[in-house]
C-alpha positions in Angstrom: 21.1 -6.8 -11.8 18.0 -5.9 -9.9 16.8 -2.3 -9.9 16.0 -1.5 -6.3 14.8 2.1 -6.7 11.6 2.7 -4.9 9.3 3.2 -7.9 10.9 0.1 -9.6 10.1 -2.0 -6.6 6.5 -0.8 -6.6 6.3 -1.5 -10.4 7.4 -5.1 -9.9 4.8 -5.6 -7.2 1.7 -4.4 -9.2 -0.8 -7.2 -8.8 0.9 -8.5 -5.6 -0.2 -8.2 -2.0 1.6 -5.4 -0.1 1.5 -4.0 3.4 1.2 -0.2 3.6 1.9 1.4 7.0 0.1 4.8 7.4 0.2 7.6 9.9 -1.9 7.5 13.0 -1.5 3.7 13.6 -3.3 2.6 10.4 -2.2 -0.3 8.2 -3.6 -1.4 4.9 -3.0 -4.9 3.5 -4.1 -5.7 0.0 -3.3 -6.0 -3.7 -1.4 -3.1 -5.3 -3.2 -2.0 -8.4 -1.3 1.2 -9.3 0.7 4.1 -8.0 2.1 7.5 -9.1 5.4 9.4 -8.4 3.8 11.0 -5.3 3.3 7.5 -3.8 -0.5 7.8 -4.1 -1.5 4.1 -4.2 -4.5 2.2 -5.6 -5.2 -1.0 -3.8 -7.8 -3.8 -4.1 -9.2 -6.3 -1.6 -8.0 -4.1 1.2 -8.1 -5.0 4.9 -7.7 -2.0 7.3 -6.0 -2.4 10.6 -5.9 0.2 13.3 -3.3 -0.3 16.1 -2.9 -3.9 15.0 -6.6 -4.8 15.1 -8.7 -5.5 12.0 -11.2 -2.7 11.5 -12.8 -3.2 8.1 -12.5 -4.6 4.6 -12.8 -2.6 1.4 -13.1 -3.6 -2.3 -10.8 -0.7 -3.4 -8.9 2.1 -1.7 -7.0 5.1 -2.8 -4.2 5.9 -0.4 -2.8 9.5 -0.5 0.9 9.4 -0.6 1.6 11.9 2.1 0.0 9.5 4.6 2.3 6.6 3.7 5.2 5.7 6.1 6.3 2.6 4.2 5.2 0.0 1.7 6.3 -3.6 2.2 6.0 -6.0 -0.7 
Protein backbone atom coordinates (compact mmCIF):
# COMPACT_ATOMS: atom_id res chain seq x y z
CA UNK A 1 0.00 0.00 0.00
CA UNK A 2 1.33 3.42 -0.99
CA UNK A 3 1.17 6.24 1.56
CA UNK A 4 -0.27 9.25 -0.28
CA UNK A 5 -0.20 11.76 2.56
CA UNK A 6 1.30 15.05 1.37
CA UNK A 7 4.52 14.93 3.39
CA UNK A 8 5.03 11.26 2.47
CA UNK A 9 4.75 12.14 -1.22
CA UNK A 10 7.31 14.93 -0.74
CA UNK A 11 9.63 12.57 1.14
CA UNK A 12 9.52 10.03 -1.70
CA UNK A 13 10.46 12.78 -4.16
CA UNK A 14 13.56 14.12 -2.41
CA UNK A 15 16.25 14.21 -5.09
CA UNK A 16 13.69 14.20 -7.92
CA UNK A 17 12.58 17.05 -10.17
CA UNK A 18 9.35 18.76 -9.13
CA UNK A 19 7.23 21.67 -10.30
CA UNK A 20 6.23 24.19 -7.64
CA UNK A 21 3.43 26.61 -8.52
CA UNK A 22 3.66 29.82 -6.50
CA UNK A 23 1.45 32.84 -5.96
CA UNK A 24 1.58 35.75 -8.41
CA UNK A 25 2.16 33.66 -11.55
CA UNK A 26 5.55 32.20 -10.56
CA UNK A 27 6.63 28.62 -11.07
CA UNK A 28 9.85 26.91 -9.99
CA UNK A 29 11.12 23.74 -11.62
CA UNK A 30 14.04 21.89 -10.09
CA UNK A 31 15.29 19.15 -7.81
CA UNK A 32 13.67 18.91 -4.38
CA UNK A 33 16.42 18.81 -1.73
CA UNK A 34 14.37 19.13 1.44
CA UNK A 35 11.21 20.41 3.11
CA UNK A 36 9.64 20.97 6.51
CA UNK A 37 6.09 20.57 7.88
CA UNK A 38 5.28 24.20 6.90
CA UNK A 39 5.98 23.30 3.23
CA UNK A 40 9.12 25.44 3.13
CA UNK A 41 11.08 23.83 0.29
CA UNK A 42 14.77 23.69 -0.56
CA UNK A 43 15.42 23.19 -4.27
CA UNK A 44 18.52 22.88 -6.46
CA UNK A 45 19.14 23.62 -10.15
CA UNK A 46 16.03 25.79 -10.24
CA UNK A 47 14.46 27.42 -13.27
CA UNK A 48 12.04 30.25 -12.50
CA UNK A 49 9.11 30.92 -14.79
CA UNK A 50 6.87 33.97 -14.56
CA UNK A 51 3.53 33.75 -16.37
CA UNK A 52 4.86 30.78 -18.36
CA UNK A 53 8.06 32.46 -19.56
CA UNK A 54 11.51 31.44 -18.30
CA UNK A 55 12.92 34.26 -16.22
CA UNK A 56 16.15 32.99 -14.62
CA UNK A 57 18.09 30.02 -13.29
CA UNK A 58 19.37 29.56 -9.75
CA UNK A 59 21.75 27.06 -8.20
CA UNK A 60 19.63 26.87 -5.02
CA UNK A 61 16.35 28.31 -3.81
CA UNK A 62 14.48 28.33 -0.53
CA UNK A 63 10.75 28.61 -1.15
CA UNK A 64 8.62 29.85 1.72
CA UNK A 65 5.68 27.53 2.27
CA UNK A 66 2.98 30.19 2.45
CA UNK A 67 3.73 31.11 -1.18
CA UNK A 68 3.19 27.56 -2.47
CA UNK A 69 -0.04 26.76 -4.30
CA UNK A 70 0.94 23.19 -5.24
CA UNK A 71 3.88 20.83 -5.73
CA UNK A 72 3.81 18.37 -8.61
CA UNK A 73 6.27 15.46 -8.55
